[in-house]
Each structure stands twice: as C-alpha cells, then as structure tokens.
N, CA, C and O atoms as a GROMACS GRO file, in nm:
protein
  324
    1UNK      N    1  13.750  -9.596  -7.020
    1UNK     CA    2  13.815  -9.536  -6.904
    1UNK      C    3  13.962  -9.576  -6.904
    1UNK      O    4  13.996  -9.691  -6.929
    2UNK      N    5  14.046  -9.484  -6.876
    2UNK     CA    6  14.190  -9.510  -6.876
    2UNK      C    7  14.240  -9.559  -6.741
    2UNK      O    8  14.359  -9.589  -6.726
    3UNK      N    9  14.151  -9.567  -6.643
    3UNK     CA   10  14.184  -9.625  -6.514
    3UNK      C   11  14.075  -9.728  -6.483
    3UNK      O   12  13.957  -9.694  -6.473
    4UNK      N   13  14.115  -9.852  -6.469
    4UNK     CA   14  14.020  -9.961  -6.445
    4UNK      C   15  14.016  -9.988  -6.295
    4UNK      O   16  14.119 -10.010  -6.232
    5UNK      N   17  13.897  -9.987  -6.238
    5UNK     CA   18  13.877 -10.006  -6.094
    5UNK      C   19  13.824 -10.146  -6.071
    5UNK      O   20  13.717 -10.182  -6.120
    6UNK      N   21  13.900 -10.226  -5.994
    6UNK     CA   22  13.862 -10.366  -5.970
    6UNK      C   23  13.892 -10.403  -5.824
    6UNK      O   24  13.979 -10.344  -5.760
    7UNK      N   25  13.818 -10.501  -5.775
    7UNK     CA   26  13.853 -10.557  -5.644
    7UNK      C   27  13.980 -10.640  -5.661
    7UNK      O   28  13.996 -10.711  -5.760
    8UNK      N   29  14.070 -10.630  -5.564
    8UNK     CA   30  14.197 -10.702  -5.570
    8UNK      C   31  14.195 -10.828  -5.485
    8UNK      O   32  14.289 -10.908  -5.492
    9UNK      N   33  14.092 -10.847  -5.405
    9UNK     CA   34  14.085 -10.965  -5.319
    9UNK      C   35  13.940 -11.012  -5.307
    9UNK      O   36  13.846 -10.938  -5.339
   10UNK      N   37  13.924 -11.135  -5.261
   10UNK     CA   38  13.790 -11.195  -5.254
   10UNK      C   39  13.704 -11.137  -5.142
   10UNK      O   40  13.581 -11.142  -5.152
   11UNK      N   41  13.764 -11.084  -5.037
   11UNK     CA   42  13.684 -11.032  -4.926
   11UNK      C   43  13.650 -10.884  -4.943
   11UNK      O   44  13.590 -10.822  -4.855
   12UNK      N   45  13.689 -10.828  -5.055
   12UNK     CA   46  13.660 -10.689  -5.089
   12UNK      C   47  13.713 -10.591  -4.985
   12UNK      O   48  13.640 -10.508  -4.932
   13UNK      N   49  13.841 -10.603  -4.957
   13UNK     CA   50  13.907 -10.508  -4.867
   13UNK      C   51  14.009 -10.422  -4.941
   13UNK      O   52  14.062 -10.326  -4.885
   14UNK      N   53  14.038 -10.457  -5.068
   14UNK     CA   54  14.135 -10.381  -5.147
   14UNK      C   55  14.078 -10.354  -5.286
   14UNK      O   56  14.035 -10.446  -5.356
   15UNK      N   57  14.078 -10.228  -5.323
   15UNK     CA   58  14.040 -10.188  -5.459
   15UNK      C   59  14.169 -10.152  -5.532
   15UNK      O   60  14.252 -10.077  -5.480
   16UNK      N   61  14.184 -10.206  -5.651
   16UNK     CA   62  14.304 -10.176  -5.732
   16UNK      C   63  14.265 -10.089  -5.850
   16UNK      O   64  14.168 -10.117  -5.920
   17UNK      N   65  14.342  -9.983  -5.871
   17UNK     CA   66  14.326  -9.899  -5.988
   17UNK      C   67  14.435  -9.935  -6.087
   17UNK      O   68  14.553  -9.913  -6.060
   18UNK      N   69  14.398  -9.991  -6.201
   18UNK     CA   70  14.494 -10.024  -6.307
   18UNK      C   71  14.495  -9.911  -6.409
   18UNK      O   72  14.399  -9.893  -6.484
   19UNK      N   73  14.603  -9.836  -6.410
   19UNK     CA   74  14.617  -9.721  -6.500
   19UNK      C   75  14.667  -9.767  -6.636
   19UNK      O   76  14.762  -9.845  -6.646
   20UNK      N   77  14.602  -9.718  -6.742
   20UNK     CA   78  14.652  -9.738  -6.878
   20UNK      C   79  14.771  -9.644  -6.901
   20UNK      O   80  14.805  -9.563  -6.815
   21UNK      N   81  14.834  -9.656  -7.018
   21UNK     CA   82  14.947  -9.569  -7.049
   21UNK      C   83  14.907  -9.422  -7.047
   21UNK      O   84  14.981  -9.338  -6.996
   22UNK      N   85  14.792  -9.393  -7.101
   22UNK     CA   86  14.744  -9.254  -7.108
   22UNK      C   87  14.620  -9.240  -7.020
   22UNK      O   88  14.527  -9.320  -7.030
   23UNK      N   89  14.620  -9.140  -6.935
   23UNK     CA   90  14.503  -9.109  -6.852
   23UNK      C   91  14.509  -8.961  -6.818
   23UNK      O   92  14.613  -8.897  -6.830
   24UNK      N   93  14.394  -8.908  -6.776
   24UNK     CA   94  14.391  -8.767  -6.737
   24UNK      C   95  14.322  -8.754  -6.602
   24UNK      O   96  14.277  -8.853  -6.543
   25UNK      N   97  14.314  -8.631  -6.554
   25UNK     CA   98  14.257  -8.609  -6.421
   25UNK      C   99  14.109  -8.642  -6.416
   25UNK      O  100  14.059  -8.680  -6.309
   26UNK      N  101  14.037  -8.629  -6.525
   26UNK     CA  102  13.896  -8.671  -6.526
   26UNK      C  103  13.886  -8.820  -6.500
   26UNK      O  104  13.799  -8.864  -6.425
   27UNK      N  105  13.975  -8.900  -6.562
   27UNK     CA  106  13.978  -9.044  -6.537
   27UNK      C  107  14.008  -9.073  -6.390
   27UNK      O  108  13.947  -9.161  -6.329
   28UNK      N  109  14.101  -8.998  -6.334
   28UNK     CA  110  14.140  -9.016  -6.194
   28UNK      C  111  14.020  -8.997  -6.100
   28UNK      O  112  13.995  -9.080  -6.013
   29UNK      N  113  13.948  -8.887  -6.120
   29UNK     CA  114  13.836  -8.860  -6.029
   29UNK      C  115  13.717  -8.951  -6.056
   29UNK      O  116  13.638  -8.977  -5.965
   30UNK      N  117  13.702  -9.000  -6.179
   30UNK     CA  118  13.600  -9.102  -6.206
   30UNK      C  119  13.634  -9.231  -6.131
   30UNK      O  120  13.545  -9.296  -6.076
   31UNK      N  121  13.761  -9.268  -6.130
   31UNK     CA  122  13.804  -9.387  -6.056
   31UNK      C  123  13.777  -9.369  -5.908
   31UNK      O  124  13.735  -9.463  -5.840
   32UNK      N  125  13.802  -9.251  -5.857
   32UNK     CA  126  13.773  -9.222  -5.717
   32UNK      C  127  13.624  -9.241  -5.687
   32UNK      O  128  13.588  -9.307  -5.590
   33UNK      N  129  13.539  -9.181  -5.771
   33UNK     CA  130  13.394  -9.195  -5.752
   33UNK      C  131  13.350  -9.340  -5.761
   33UNK      O  132  13.267  -9.384  -5.681
   34UNK      N  133  13.404  -9.414  -5.855
   34UNK     CA  134  13.370  -9.556  -5.870
   34UNK      C  135  13.411  -9.634  -5.745
   34UNK      O  136  13.337  -9.721  -5.699
   35UNK      N  137  13.527  -9.602  -5.690
   35UNK     CA  138  13.574  -9.669  -5.569
   35UNK      C  139  13.480  -9.645  -5.453
   35UNK      O  140  13.450  -9.737  -5.376
   36UNK      N  141  13.434  -9.523  -5.440
   36UNK     CA  142  13.337  -9.494  -5.333
   36UNK      C  143  13.208  -9.572  -5.354
   36UNK      O  144  13.152  -9.627  -5.259
   37UNK      N  145  13.161  -9.577  -5.478
   37UNK     CA  146  13.036  -9.647  -5.508
   37UNK      C  147  13.045  -9.797  -5.476
   37UNK      O  148  12.954  -9.853  -5.415
   38UNK      N  149  13.153  -9.860  -5.517
   38UNK     CA  150  13.162 -10.005  -5.494
   38UNK      C  151  13.205 -10.041  -5.353
   38UNK      O  152  13.179 -10.152  -5.306
   39UNK      N  153  13.272  -9.948  -5.284
   39UNK     CA  154  13.321  -9.980  -5.151
   39UNK      C  155  13.233  -9.937  -5.037
   39UNK      O  156  13.256  -9.978  -4.923
   40UNK      N  157  13.133  -9.857  -5.065
   40UNK     CA  158  13.053  -9.798  -4.958
   40UNK      C  159  12.977  -9.903  -4.875
   40UNK      O  160  12.951  -9.880  -4.757
   41UNK      N  161  12.943 -10.015  -4.934
   41UNK     CA  162  12.869 -10.117  -4.861
   41UNK      C  163  12.958 -10.219  -4.791
   41UNK      O  164  12.909 -10.312  -4.728
   42UNK      N  165  13.087 -10.202  -4.802
   42UNK     CA  166  13.179 -10.295  -4.738
   42UNK      C  167  13.170 -10.282  -4.586
   42UNK      O  168  13.167 -10.170  -4.534
   43UNK      N  169  13.165 -10.394  -4.514
   43UNK     CA  170  13.153 -10.387  -4.369
   43UNK      C  171  13.286 -10.358  -4.299
   43UNK      O  172  13.290 -10.348  -4.176
   44UNK      N  173  13.393 -10.344  -4.374
   44UNK     CA  174  13.524 -10.322  -4.314
   44UNK      C  175  13.602 -10.218  -4.394
   44UNK      O  176  13.555 -10.170  -4.497
   45UNK      N  177  13.718 -10.185  -4.347
   45UNK     CA  178  13.805 -10.088  -4.413
   45UNK      C  179  13.839 -10.136  -4.554
   45UNK      O  180  13.861 -10.255  -4.577
   46UNK      N  181  13.844 -10.042  -4.647
   46UNK     CA  182  13.883 -10.070  -4.785
   46UNK      C  183  14.000  -9.979  -4.822
   46UNK      O  184  13.993  -9.858  -4.802
   47UNK      N  185  14.105 -10.037  -4.874
   47UNK     CA  186  14.221  -9.961  -4.919
   47UNK      C  187  14.227  -9.961  -5.070
   47UNK      O  188  14.170 -10.049  -5.136
   48UNK      N  189  14.296  -9.862  -5.125
   48UNK     CA  190  14.312  -9.850  -5.270
   48UNK      C  191  14.460  -9.861  -5.305
   48UNK      O  192  14.545  -9.796  -5.245
   49UNK      N  193  14.488  -9.947  -5.404
   49UNK     CA  194  14.624  -9.960  -5.455
   49UNK      C  195  14.628  -9.904  -5.597
   49UNK      O  196  14.560  -9.957  -5.685
   50UNK      N  197  14.705  -9.797  -5.620
   50UNK     CA  198  14.720  -9.746  -5.756
   50UNK      C  199  14.828  -9.824  -5.830
   50UNK      O  200  14.945  -9.819  -5.791
   51UNK      N  201  14.791  -9.896  -5.934
   51UNK     CA  202  14.887  -9.974  -6.013
   51UNK      C  203  14.922  -9.892  -6.138
   51UNK      O  204  14.849  -9.892  -6.236
   52UNK      N  205  15.035  -9.823  -6.130
   52UNK     CA  206  15.076  -9.734  -6.240
   52UNK      C  207  15.188  -9.796  -6.324
   52UNK      O  208  15.261  -9.723  -6.392
   53UNK      N  209  15.203  -9.927  -6.320
   53UNK     CA  210  15.314  -9.991  -6.391
   53UNK      C  211  15.306  -9.974  -6.542
   53UNK      O  212  15.409  -9.981  -6.609
   54UNK      N  213  15.188  -9.951  -6.598
   54UNK     CA  214  15.174  -9.932  -6.743
   54UNK      C  215  15.175  -9.785  -6.784
   54UNK      O  216  15.170  -9.753  -6.903
   55UNK      N  217  15.182  -9.695  -6.686
   55UNK     CA  218  15.179  -9.553  -6.716
   55UNK      C  219  15.316  -9.506  -6.763
   55UNK      O  220  15.419  -9.542  -6.705
   56UNK      N  221  15.318  -9.427  -6.869
   56UNK     CA  222  15.444  -9.376  -6.922
   56UNK      C  223  15.512  -9.282  -6.823
   56UNK      O  224  15.631  -9.292  -6.797
   57UNK      N  225  15.432  -9.189  -6.768
   57UNK     CA  226  15.484  -9.097  -6.667
   57UNK      C  227  15.368  -9.041  -6.588
   57UNK      O  228  15.256  -9.028  -6.638
   58UNK      N  229  15.396  -9.007  -6.464
   58UNK     CA  230  15.292  -8.948  -6.379
   58UNK      C  231  15.288  -8.798  -6.402
   58UNK      O  232  15.393  -8.734  -6.414
   59UNK      N  233  15.168  -8.740  -6.409
   59UNK     CA  234  15.159  -8.595  -6.426
   59UNK      C  235  15.199  -8.523  -6.298
   59UNK      O  236  15.200  -8.581  -6.190
   60UNK      N  237  15.230  -8.397  -6.313
   60UNK     CA  238  15.261  -8.313  -6.196
   60UNK      C  239  15.142  -8.317  -6.101
   60UNK      O  240  15.027  -8.302  -6.142
   61UNK      N  241  15.171  -8.337  -5.974
   61UNK     CA  242  15.066  -8.338  -5.872
   61UNK      C  243  15.006  -8.474  -5.843
   61UNK      O  244  14.916  -8.486  -5.760
   62UNK      N  245  15.055  -8.578  -5.911
   62UNK     CA  246  14.995  -8.711  -5.894
   62UNK      C  247  15.011  -8.764  -5.752
   62UNK      O  248  14.915  -8.817  -5.695
   63UNK      N  249  15.129  -8.750  -5.693
   63UNK     CA  250  15.148  -8.803  -5.558
   63UNK      C  251  15.059  -8.731  -5.457
   63UNK      O  252  15.007  -8.794  -5.365
   64UNK      N  253  15.042  -8.602  -5.472
   64UNK     CA  254  14.951  -8.528  -5.385
   64UNK      C  255  14.807  -8.574  -5.402
   64UNK      O  256  14.732  -8.583  -5.304
   65UNK      N  257  14.769  -8.603  -5.526
   65UNK     CA  258  14.633  -8.651  -5.551
   65UNK      C  259  14.611  -8.788  -5.487
   65UNK      O  260  14.504  -8.815  -5.432
   66UNK      N  261  14.714  -8.876  -5.494
   66UNK     CA  262  14.702  -9.007  -5.429
   66UNK      C  263  14.682  -8.990  -5.278
   66UNK      O  264  14.604  -9.062  -5.218
   67UNK      N  265  14.752  -8.895  -5.218
   67UNK     CA  266  14.736  -8.869  -5.074
   67UNK      C  267  14.596  -8.817  -5.044
   67UNK      O  268  14.537  -8.854  -4.942
   68UNK      N  269  14.543  -8.732  -5.131
   68UNK     CA  270  14.407  -8.680  -5.112
   68UNK      C  271  14.306  -8.793  -5.115
   68UNK      O  272  14.216  -8.798  -5.031
   69UNK      N  273  14.320  -8.884  -5.211
   69UNK     CA  274  14.229  -8.998  -5.221
   69UNK      C  275  14.239  -9.084  -5.096
   69UNK      O  276  14.137  -9.125  -5.040
   70UNK      N  277  14.361  -9.111  -5.051
   70UNK     CA  278  14.380  -9.192  -4.932
   70UNK      C  279  14.312  -9.128  -4.811
   70UNK      O  280  14.243  -9.197  -4.736
   71UNK      N  281  14.330  -9.000  -4.793
   71UNK     CA  282  14.268  -8.932  -4.681
   71UNK      C  283  14.116  -8.928  -4.691
   71UNK      O  284  14.047  -8.947  -4.591
   72UNK      N  285  14.064  -8.905  -4.810
   72UNK     CA  286  13.920  -8.897  -4.829
   72UNK      C  287  13.854  -9.032  -4.808
   72UNK      O  288  13.750  -9.041  -4.742
   73UNK      N  289  13.913  -9.136  -4.861
   73UNK     CA  290  13.854  -9.269  -4.847
   73UNK      C  291  13.854  -9.312  -4.701
   73UNK      O  292  13.760  -9.378  -4.656
   74UNK      N  293  13.957  -9.276  -4.627
   74UNK     CA  294  13.964  -9.315  -4.487
   74UNK      C  295  13.869  -9.234  -4.399
   74UNK      O  296  13.852  -9.267  -4.281
   75UNK      N  297  13.807  -9.130  -4.452
   75UNK     CA  298  13.713  -9.049  -4.375
   75UNK      C  299  13.567  -9.082  -4.403
   75UNK      O  300  13.478  -9.034  -4.333
   76UNK      N  301  13.540  -9.163  -4.506
   76UNK     CA  302  13.403  -9.184  -4.549
   76UNK      C  303  13.350  -9.320  -4.503
   76UNK      O  304  13.408  -9.424  -4.534
   77UNK      N  305  13.242  -9.317  -4.429
   77UNK     CA  306  13.166  -9.436  -4.390
   77UNK      C  307  13.249  -9.554  -4.348
   77UNK      O  308  13.343  -9.542  -4.270
   78UNK      N  309  13.213  -9.671  -4.402
   78UNK     CA  310  13.277  -9.794  -4.359
   78UNK      C  311  13.424  -9.802  -4.401
   78UNK      O  312  13.497  -9.888  -4.353
   79UNK      N  313  13.468  -9.714  -4.490
   79UNK     CA  314  13.609  -9.715  -4.527
   79UNK      C  315  13.698  -9.688  -4.407
   79UNK      O  316  13.813  -9.732  -4.403
   80UNK      N  317  13.645  -9.617  -4.308
   80UNK     CA  318  13.727  -9.576  -4.193
   80UNK      C  319  13.726  -9.677  -4.079
   80UNK      O  320  13.798  -9.660  -3.981
   81UNK      N  321  13.646  -9.780  -4.089
   81UNK     CA  322  13.634  -9.875  -3.977
   81UNK      C  323  13.752  -9.968  -3.972
   81UNK      O  324  13.759 -10.054  -3.885
   0.00000   0.00000   0.00000
C-alpha cells in the first residue's frame, strides 16, 4: 500500500496517513476504508492527519478529496462524537 494508516497517539484519537512518494486514488480510498475500520470502535472523535511530506506532488483534486474524507469521517458513528 502506498499510504500507510497508523494511530498517531496512544488514546487512539488521531489516525495518520503516511503517503509514499507514489500513490494513486485506489490507495487513497483503501486508506479511507482502513481508517473507518480501525476507528469505528473508538469511544471518542477520531481525526485524520494526511502526512504527504514524502509525496513528490499531489494529483489534481487531492485537496477536495481530503475535504471529502474529513466530512465523511465526521458524519460516521463515534467519529462525530
């Protein structure tokens, strides 16, 4: 996977996406699905931080996709609490 999904803190309130140099939209949506899977049981709000420091360049539409993920995660189950 070109996007690695990991917890960024011990209380599981932040999920970090570590992007490799090369990634595609399939990787992006897999990371989204993985975030939902690991965060769904959290008793509190969970935020996602996209770490794109290793990415050569963002594809067209990336910022809009990040906003979509943010909105979707904040609408689902315990993510919104």
